N, C-alpha and C positions, 0 to 999 in steps of 0.2 A: 455357191461358193468360190468365196474370193479363194484365187490364188490357185485352184485345181485341187487345194487340203484336204482329205477326209477326215472328221474325226476320229478319234481312234478307237472312239465308243460303240461308232457305227457300223467303224469293221467289227469289230470284238460284236456285235448285235446281229448283224447277220452271218460271221459263222456259228455265232448259237446255234440257226438255227440248224446243221451243220454237226453241231458241236453229242457224242456218243451223252448219254445221261447215267453216267457209273453207277447211281448209287441207291439208285429204285426198282429195284428187285419185288416180286408180289409179296407182301406180307401176312401169314395168318390174320382173321377177322381180332375186334378185340375182345376178349372175355373176361364174366367177369375173374376176377381172380378168386381160390382158394384158402380155406385157412390150413399154414407150414407148421409145418414141425420149428420146435424150438429153433434159433434165430441163434446164428452168426456172424460177429461182426470184422468183414476185411476190408473195410473200409472206413477209416478215421471220423466218428461222428461230431457235428458240430452241435455247441451248444443252441438252443436258438433261444432268444426272450420272446414272452407272448409282445405282437406287434401290436400297435396304438397307430387306429385308422386316422387318416389324416382328413380336416376338414377336404371340400368340395374346390379345388380351383379355380379359376377366371378362364376365360378364352387366352390360347394366348398370343401376343401381339404381335404385327410384321416387324419390327423394329423391336432392338435392342443391344445394347455397349457388347460391346467381341469379347470374346472372350481372350487372356493373354494367348498367346504364342506360347507353346506348347516349349518348354526346355531339351534341349535335344540329350541323350542319354549317350550311353558306350556302346559300339556295339557285341556281339557276342559275335563268341568266335562261329568257326564251320559246323558242329556239331553242338553246341554250347546250347540249343532250344532247348535238345533233347534233355538235357538236364530243370532245365523246368520245372516246377510244381504243378502239376495237377488244378490245383484248385488257387486260382491267385489272392495277396494281397489287396487293398483297397489308399494306388497315389494319391493325395496332395491333389495330383490332375483330375482323375476322375472325381473325389469334391469338388473342383471349380464347378468343372461341365453339370456336374448333380447340382449344383444350387444355382448357377446359371440356368437351367428349365426349371427348376420352381418360379420361378422367378418368368419365364415365360410363360407359365400355366402346362405346366407337363404332367403328364397323370406318373403319382411316384410309384403309381399299384399295380402297372403296365407295363413290361415288357415285349418287342417284336422281334418278329424270326427275323433272320438278315440271312439268304442262302440256296439251293439248289433245291432241287428234288424231294431230301431228304432231312430240309429244313421244313418241307411244305406238309410230309405224309404226319398223319394220326400219327404214328408212330412214338414221332417228338416231341414227347411228353402230353400227351394230348391225352392221357387216361387220367391225368389230373383232375381237369373238369368236365369227366362223366362224373369222378365219387367215385367210393373207394373199396366199393364194389370192382374196382377194375386193376387196384390196385393196391401193394400188401407194403408198408414203409419199414416191417421189422423193425426191427435193431434203428431204424435210420427215424422211428418217429418224432423225432425232434423237430425234424422237416419240414413236419403238418403246418406250420406255427406260415411256413416260406407259400408251400401251394395253396394254404385258405388268401393267403395277402395279397397273391399273384393269380386270384382266382378270375376267367376269361382271356385270359393269353396264351396260357396252354392248349387252347383246341383248336386258338385264331392264327384260320388261314388267311398268313399277310400277302399281300400286294408284294414284295418284294423275295419272296418264296417261290418258284415254279422248277420242276422241271425242265431239263437246261438249261437251266441259268449259271453264264459263268457273271464275272463281276464289272464286265461291259454290261449289260444286259437290264443289271440294275438304275445304271444311269443314262439309260436310253427311253425316253418318249416314245419307240419304238412297240418297247415291247409291253408296257401298261396296259392292265385293266381300261378298253374304251367308253367300257357300262358305270364303272368304277372312278376314275382315272378325270382326273381336270383335261385341257389340252394340253399337250408338251407339258408335262406335267411327269418326270417319269419313275417311275415302280417303286424306286424309294422314297422318295419326296411324296406318291401318293398315302406308299406305308404310313411314313409319318404325321400325316397331315391328320389322315382315317384317325388313327388309335392313337395316336399322342404319346407315347410311352416316354418313360424315362429315360431305358435300360434298352439296348437291342446287341445281341445274340448277334454274332457275326459270327458264318463256318460257309466259306465259299475253297474255292479250290481244287473235285475234283475234278469241274466241267472245265477248268479253264488250263491244264495239257495240250490242249489243242493247239494255242496262243500261250503260252510259259513267257512272250518275251513287255506284251501289255499289262500283266497283274500287277507290276507292282506300282504304273502306277491310276493308274486304272481304280485300287485296293485306295490309296493314298486318296484318291477324288471320295471316295467313299465314308472315311474316315472323316477327313473333313467336313463334306461335308450333316455327318452328324454330329462329333461336335458343334459344328455354327449352331444345330438346330437345338441344341443344349442339351445332346443325349450321348450318359457314358457310352461309347462304344464298346463291347466284349470281343475278343480278334482268338477264338477258336481255329485250332488244329487242324488236321484230315490225321482219322486212324490211315490212312490208300495212302501207298507212292510212286502211284499210277508213272510221273514223270524220270524216274527211277536213283534220281538221286538226292531225293527229300532235296530241294530247292524252291516252293512253292512255298513249308511247310518254313523253311527254312525263314520267309520273306519275309509269310507273317506272327513271328517273332517274335524278328527286326522291327518288325513298324510299330510295331505294341512294346517294343521297349524303349527304341528311338519318341513315340509320344506319349510317353509314362500311363500306357491304360493296362485295365485289367488281361492278362494271358490267358484260358483257359485251355490246357495245354493237353487238348483230353488225345492226340495220337503215344501220351507216354500210360497215362492211364489202359491202352487196350495193352501193351508189349507184353503182358503176364500172360495173354487170352489163351489161348488155344488158337495158331493162329491171327495172333493175333490182333483178333479178335474181326477177324476179314471171311468171306466165304469161299471159293477157290478160285472165284476170277480173281483175289483178290483188290475186289475193291468194293463190296456189298457188304455192309455189319453183320454179324451172325447175330440172328434173333430169339426172341429167349423173356415171358411176359415179365411184368413189373413187381414183381413177387420179390422181397429185399430179406421173407422171412425163410423163403431155400437159400443156402449159398452155390446152392448149383445153379441158377439162376446170373448170378453173378460172373459165371464161363462166359458168360455170352455179353455182344457190343454193344446190345439193344437196352436195357437196364444198366448197364454201367457207363453207356450216355446218358439216357435222362437225369441217373444216380446221381454222377455229377456236376451235369448241368442246376439241378437242386441246389445242391451243393455252396455250388459257384452262386445261385441267385440269396440263398443263403447270409452269404459274404457279404454280400449288398443289400443288402435288406436292412441287416443290422447294422454295418456301420453307416451306411448312409442316411437309412431312417435316425442312427445317431443324431448326427449330425445336423 
């Protein structure tokens, strides 16, 4: 390498092998859901129209006109991100990225998971690809249209959602699956090439506690590569505060505002749960089945994570497909 300088992603990737994978406690095996008592609506129900299935799209072309440079937005105060809503609105920038992706042949009914083991696990949305016997939407039955629309993405094992992954790992060809990915292809590029999504749910930060100094630079790179690919990045805050000062969540929210991207503020969604939705180690999420007809399940973080993720996808589907 010229000048002896080691790329930041390579340093981060090497450290990732030593990082504690903080989000992967063993969970019970998926079980079919049983009918529950009368539902109690504890989160807002989103109106969901019947989706229109778009025609098949052509294979993405290798080049396309550059997207407009995102306009820089006002910065948040130190704790301003904590007041941002759980479910975002769809910005004009997101609409432009989506439109560009459609011109490239991105699949409107596909999304990719980008993250660590908590995005890899079947407990993150996987039940919604297994069939209605594995979940019960209860008072959120209107979300079934979104479940149907994105079939095949919920249970997909993403190339860029792996145990121990940091943001640097996602950019490093060293961490790509050699059987599935092309030579010198990063896990991020591999996933986008294979799955060809229109959206990416980017949930990162828990494993970046060991190297927070490179977090913002690498996350910017992930965001910009996603935008350039014509894929709408949806950034998510994390439930934990392993860094002690919420620095990583504040960075995630600030970049979402700066790039004018949707922010799924999951941190806020769990603040009223027992223990803020965290187990005693303050890292792993509390578990309960995705049975929303039983209000007791909404006292645990995993059902809330899956429900709010569906609500985010629902808003994006309605707004972007309408465009």
